[in-house]
Backbone as CSV, one residue per row, in Angstrom:
resi,resn,N_x,N_y,N_z,CA_x,CA_y,CA_z,C_x,C_y,C_z
1,MET,0.904,-1.133,0.002,0.003,-0.018,0.024,0.876,1.261,-0.014
2,ASP,0.357,2.320,-0.577,1.199,3.517,-0.811,1.065,4.378,0.490
3,THR,2.173,5.094,0.870,2.135,5.869,2.146,1.086,6.994,1.998
4,ALA,0.926,7.574,0.816,-0.049,8.624,0.541,-1.445,8.156,0.879
5,GLN,-1.781,6.848,0.392,-3.022,6.304,0.637,-3.309,6.105,2.090
6,ILE,-2.257,5.613,2.829,-2.440,5.450,4.287,-2.768,6.632,4.998
7,LEU,-1.926,7.814,4.610,-2.207,8.971,5.286,-3.588,9.554,4.928
8,THR,-4.060,9.351,3.817,-5.508,9.704,3.393,-6.551,9.034,4.214
9,ASP,-6.307,7.747,4.377,-7.220,6.884,5.156,-7.297,7.335,6.665
10,LEU,-6.079,7.522,7.186,-5.916,7.917,8.585,-6.475,9.300,8.861
11,ARG,-6.468,10.276,7.965,-7.145,11.555,8.057,-8.605,11.400,7.970
12,ALA,-9.060,10.601,7.056,-10.524,10.384,6.921,-11.059,9.802,8.285
13,GLN,-10.279,8.848,8.766,-10.679,8.222,10.043,-10.724,9.201,11.184
14,ARG,-9.668,10.129,11.248,-9.678,11.148,12.195,-10.838,12.069,12.142
15,GLU,-11.276,12.311,10.958,-12.481,13.250,10.774,-13.687,12.654,11.262
16,ARG,-13.730,11.301,11.011,-15.016,10.538,11.516,-15.038,10.559,13.031
17,ILE,-13.903,10.368,13.537,-13.814,10.369,15.131,-14.088,11.598,15.633
18,THR,-13.601,12.722,15.050,-13.761,14.054,15.523,-15.345,14.308,15.397
19,ALA,-16.017,13.909,14.339,-17.352,14.128,14.152,-18.277,13.396,15.182
20,ALA,-17.814,12.142,15.592,-18.502,11.281,16.586,-18.260,12.012,17.882
21,ILE,-17.062,12.522,18.199,-16.788,13.190,19.486,-17.630,14.230,19.641
22,THR,-17.794,15.181,18.644,-18.591,16.405,18.585,-20.099,15.950,18.890
23,ALA,-20.640,14.973,18.190,-21.931,14.553,18.393,-22.251,14.078,19.765
24,LEU,-21.206,13.332,20.394,-21.534,12.976,21.701,-21.434,14.141,22.756
25,GLU,-20.492,14.991,22.441,-20.498,16.197,23.360,-21.771,17.054,23.397
26,LEU,-22.404,17.211,22.192,-23.578,17.824,22.050,-24.751,17.169,22.824
27,LEU,-24.712,15.802,22.701,-25.735,15.110,23.515,-25.591,15.260,25.037
28,ASN,-24.323,15.316,25.391,-24.100,15.508,26.755,-24.337,16.899,27.302
29,GLY,-24.561,17.918,26.405,-24.880,19.191,26.818,-23.641,20.122,26.903
30,SER,-22.467,19.661,26.744,-21.182,20.408,26.734,-20.929,20.971,25.354
31,THR,-20.180,21.955,25.364,-19.913,22.569,24.099,-18.753,21.820,23.422
32,PRO,-18.755,21.622,21.964,-17.776,20.835,21.322,-16.419,21.470,21.406
33,ALA,-15.227,20.813,21.551,-13.960,21.419,21.606,-13.472,21.477,20.114
34,THR,-12.799,22.554,19.923,-12.234,22.730,18.512,-10.847,22.435,18.659
35,VAL,-10.368,21.603,17.661,-9.063,21.198,17.678,-8.440,21.534,16.197
36,ALA,-7.205,22.107,16.196,-6.619,22.506,14.870,-6.443,21.126,14.022
37,ASN,-6.412,21.310,12.749,-6.161,20.199,11.871,-4.934,19.558,11.761
38,THR,-3.922,20.208,12.347,-2.518,19.644,12.362,-2.456,18.486,13.201
39,PRO,-1.834,17.323,12.786,-1.717,16.172,13.531,-0.951,16.327,14.901
40,SER,0.089,17.155,14.853,0.859,17.251,16.008,0.116,17.981,17.052
41,SER,-0.724,18.972,16.848,-1.458,19.666,17.855,-2.534,18.796,18.338
42,ALA,-3.161,17.893,17.478,-4.272,16.984,17.963,-3.700,15.932,18.872
43,ALA,-2.518,15.521,18.635,-1.862,14.433,19.469,-1.397,14.966,20.686
44,VAL,-0.862,16.194,20.831,-0.111,16.740,21.859,-1.027,17.322,22.919
45,LYS,-1.978,18.253,22.386,-2.749,19.051,23.219,-3.921,18.262,23.866
46,ASN,-4.126,18.517,25.178,-5.325,17.887,25.881,-6.361,18.977,26.001
47,VAL,-7.320,19.084,25.290,-8.285,20.190,25.287,-9.396,19.834,26.206
48,LYS,-9.656,20.774,27.207,-10.867,20.617,28.054,-12.068,20.930,27.350
49,THR,-13.141,20.334,27.608,-14.406,20.544,26.985,-15.242,21.421,27.972
50,THR,-14.987,21.571,29.234,-15.655,22.448,30.048,-14.785,23.678,30.405
51,SER,-15.456,24.707,30.724,-14.580,25.911,30.986,-14.207,25.882,32.546
52,ALA,-13.166,26.477,32.758,-12.522,26.395,34.087,-13.239,27.359,35.087
53,SER,-14.049,28.163,34.656,-14.811,29.126,35.518,-16.080,28.549,36.108
54,THR,-16.436,27.376,35.714,-17.717,26.815,36.139,-17.452,26.242,37.587
55,LYS,-18.487,26.402,38.451,-18.431,26.008,39.812,-18.965,24.621,39.930
56,ARG,-18.473,23.807,40.938,-18.985,22.504,41.173,-20.352,22.601,41.771
57,ALA,-21.277,21.912,41.380,-22.548,21.847,42.054,-22.486,20.651,43.009
58,VAL,-23.119,20.811,44.196,-23.093,19.774,45.309,-24.600,19.251,45.208
59,SER,-24.649,17.877,45.146,-26.043,17.351,45.067,-26.650,17.416,46.544
60,PRO,-28.012,17.433,46.529,-28.732,17.343,47.885,-28.263,16.349,48.773
61,GLU,-27.886,15.141,48.135,-27.429,14.048,49.138,-26.084,14.476,49.693
62,GLY,-25.278,15.082,48.901,-23.940,15.537,49.365,-24.061,16.597,50.366
63,ARG,-25.026,17.655,50.133,-25.225,18.614,51.308,-25.649,17.893,52.488
64,GLN,-26.561,16.978,52.373,-27.035,16.273,53.586,-26.004,15.485,54.376
65,ARG,-25.041,14.849,53.601,-23.927,14.195,54.232,-23.010,15.290,54.946
66,MET,-22.792,16.340,54.313,-21.984,17.359,55.017,-22.608,18.006,56.220
67,ALA,-23.967,18.162,56.235,-24.704,18.687,57.388,-24.558,17.693,58.520
68,GLU,-24.805,16.393,58.224,-24.685,15.312,59.213,-23.364,15.247,59.802
69,ALA,-22.363,15.409,59.023,-20.952,15.362,59.529,-20.651,16.551,60.503
70,GLN,-21.195,17.673,60.056,-21.021,18.913,60.939,-21.687,18.782,62.231
71,GLN,-23.030,18.183,62.196,-23.749,17.929,63.375,-22.964,17.020,64.381
72,LYS,-22.370,16.071,63.794,-21.686,15.090,64.664,-20.439,15.797,65.186
73,ARG,-19.750,16.597,64.512,-18.600,17.389,65.175,-19.023,18.252,66.255
74,TRP,-20.140,18.930,66.054,-20.659,19.838,67.130,-21.048,19.084,68.234
75,ALA,-21.805,17.977,68.206,-22.234,17.091,69.159,-20.958,16.547,69.897
76,LYS,-19.982,16.228,69.294,-18.754,15.683,70.076,-18.103,16.744,70.922
77,LYS,-18.188,17.925,70.337,-17.545,19.070,71.105,-18.344,19.432,72.304
78,LYS,-19.658,19.329,72.180,-20.621,19.631,73.313,-20.510,18.667,74.258
79,ARG,-20.379,17.286,73.891,-20.220,16.245,74.905,-18.853,16.470,75.702
80,ALA,-17.836,16.841,75.070,-16.612,17.072,75.664,-16.686,18.229,76.666
81,GLU,-17.283,19.260,76.314,-17.585,20.335,77.254,-18.390,20.054,78.465
82,LYS,-19.478,19.217,78.132,-20.384,18.875,79.250,-19.644,18.033,80.219
83,TYR,-18.822,17.029,79.648,-17.981,16.112,80.568,-17.159,16.913,81.349
84,ALA,-16.419,17.883,80.808,-15.441,18.680,81.551,-16.157,19.413,82.666
85,ALA,-17.319,19.953,82.426,-18.065,20.805,83.408,-18.595,19.810,84.449
86,LYS,-18.960,18.591,84.094,-19.502,17.677,85.181,-18.324,17.238,85.973
87,LYS,-17.156,17.011,85.418,-15.968,16.500,86.232,-15.508,17.536,87.167
88,ALA,-15.587,18.872,86.686,-15.161,19.947,87.560,-16.007,20.090,88.754
89,ALA,-17.429,19.905,88.476,-18.327,20.002,89.557,-18.501,18.692,90.501
90,ALA,-17.729,17.764,90.295,-17.851,16.539,91.040,-17.439,16.866,92.539
91,PRO,-17.862,16.091,93.504,-17.566,16.304,94.864,-16.173,16.015,95.163
92,PRO,-15.609,16.835,96.124,-14.180,16.755,96.395,-13.797,15.365,97.004
93,VAL,-12.671,14.901,96.657,-12.210,13.607,97.153,-10.930,13.881,97.907
94,ALA,-10.440,12.912,98.795,-9.266,13.119,99.411,-8.151,13.257,98.457
95,ILE,-7.294,14.312,98.713,-6.197,14.547,97.693,-4.813,14.154,98.279
96,SER,-4.205,13.349,97.413,-2.855,12.974,97.802,-1.934,13.827,96.906
97,ALA,-0.719,13.792,97.356,0.370,14.559,96.648,0.569,14.139,95.278
98,LYS,0.463,12.964,95.005,0.732,12.374,93.627,-0.625,12.434,92.717
99,SER,-1.771,12.446,93.290,-2.985,12.286,92.382,-3.584,13.630,92.223
100,VAL,-2.983,14.649,91.876,-3.615,16.003,91.613,-3.961,15.937,90.104
101,GLN,-5.200,16.300,89.883,-5.553,16.332,88.383,-6.022,17.907,88.210
102,VAL,-5.514,18.350,87.018,-5.808,19.687,86.611,-6.826,19.593,85.625
103,ALA,-7.812,20.530,85.630,-8.940,20.595,84.686,-8.333,20.708,83.233
104,VAL,-8.735,19.995,82.359,-8.287,20.105,81.021,-9.493,20.708,80.119
105,SER,-9.058,21.585,79.328,-10.089,22.191,78.483,-10.348,21.310,77.310
106,PRO,-11.648,21.121,76.815,-11.995,20.279,75.717,-11.409,20.744,74.393
107,VAL,-11.026,21.940,74.172,-10.411,22.420,73.045,-8.992,22.625,73.231
108,LYS,-8.283,21.843,72.338,-6.860,21.874,72.505,-6.108,23.253,72.258
109,GLY,-5.318,23.640,73.290,-4.656,24.898,73.104,-5.455,26.033,73.785
110,ALA,-6.638,25.912,74.110,-7.356,26.981,74.733,-7.440,26.741,76.213
111,ARG,-7.157,27.855,76.919,-7.158,27.772,78.432,-8.196,28.668,78.980
112,LYS,-8.922,28.164,79.951,-9.858,29.015,80.699,-9.371,29.461,81.997
113,PRO,-9.809,30.601,82.608,-9.204,30.978,83.793,-9.599,29.879,84.898
114,MET,-8.629,29.757,85.868,-8.718,28.752,86.835,-9.814,29.252,87.906
115,ASN,-10.672,28.283,88.163,-11.741,28.604,89.193,-11.071,28.383,90.620
116,PRO,-11.764,29.037,91.568,-11.198,29.023,92.937,-11.149,27.526,93.531
117,ALA,-12.064,26.686,93.147,-11.909,25.310,93.795,-10.638,24.793,93.298
118,THR,-10.341,24.905,91.994,-9.204,24.276,91.374,-7.916,24.843,92.095
119,LYS,-7.944,26.161,92.275,-6.829,26.800,92.918,-6.574,26.179,94.285
120,LYS,-7.677,26.064,95.042,-7.500,25.583,96.369,-6.948,24.126,96.382
121,LYS,-7.464,23.309,95.349,-7.006,21.898,95.283,-5.513,21.863,95.014
122,LEU,-5.053,22.712,94.092,-3.655,22.838,93.818,-2.763,23.272,94.917
123,ALA,-3.304,24.293,95.604,-2.517,24.810,96.722,-2.357,23.741,97.926
124,THR,-3.525,22.925,98.109,-3.454,21.938,99.134,-2.523,20.868,98.705
125,ALA,-2.478,20.505,97.441,-1.565,19.514,96.997,-0.132,19.893,97.155
126,ALA,0.111,21.188,96.748,1.561,21.706,96.916,1.943,21.713,98.336
127,ARG,1.221,22.030,99.176,1.408,22.004,100.656,1.772,20.568,101.142
128,ALA,1.030,19.655,100.779,1.207,18.241,101.070,2.589,17.774,100.463
129,ARG,2.913,18.179,99.185,4.221,17.728,98.652,5.334,18.363,99.593
130,TRP,5.223,19.629,99.828,6.336,20.241,100.646,6.391,19.609,102.023
131,ALA,5.266,19.356,102.626,5.357,18.707,103.978,6.008,17.377,103.836
132,ALA,5.729,16.616,102.783,6.304,15.282,102.693,7.773,15.458,102.373
133,LYS,8.157,16.477,101.641,9.586,16.697,101.378,10.362,17.108,102.640
134,LYS,9.718,17.944,103.430,10.395,18.520,104.622,10.444,17.279,105.742
135,ALA,9.445,16.466,105.753,9.374,15.577,106.808,10.621,14.692,107.021
136,PRO,11.233,14.076,106.020,12.374,13.258,106.172,13.635,14.144,106.640
137,ALA,13.727,15.384,106.255,14.769,16.337,106.629,14.824,16.537,108.156
138,LYS,13.682,16.546,108.730,13.619,16.858,110.218,14.101,15.710,110.975
139,MET,13.817,14.519,110.429,14.161,13.229,111.224,15.630,13.011,111.206
140,ALA,16.314,13.509,110.181,17.825,13.226,110.064,18.644,14.038,110.820
């Protein structure tokens, strides 16, 4: 077969494929992409059929999933705050020098002002530690 005949057949086939792609794009509702007739540009370029300025649409199901996820996050945060408040309001227990617990904020990195009960608990624990440290020194 002649090289010129092969090129003619390939170009005809390319035109049929381009026409089929254009027809499918029109059925899909998008605008057909225009490609230059040079074989090098058709093979090298990757032409987008949709414009870059269009925004993505979120389906109602997707919105529902996002809303549920956000509600779960808020519920988790509220539970943590409620637990911390309940723990802070717990009745006082006997404090040993080694078992002092400091109130932890549910939000990482955020600190609330120390309430008077916590200050008193820490001061009592500190006095107990100092007393325990000084007691062996007096015996010796």
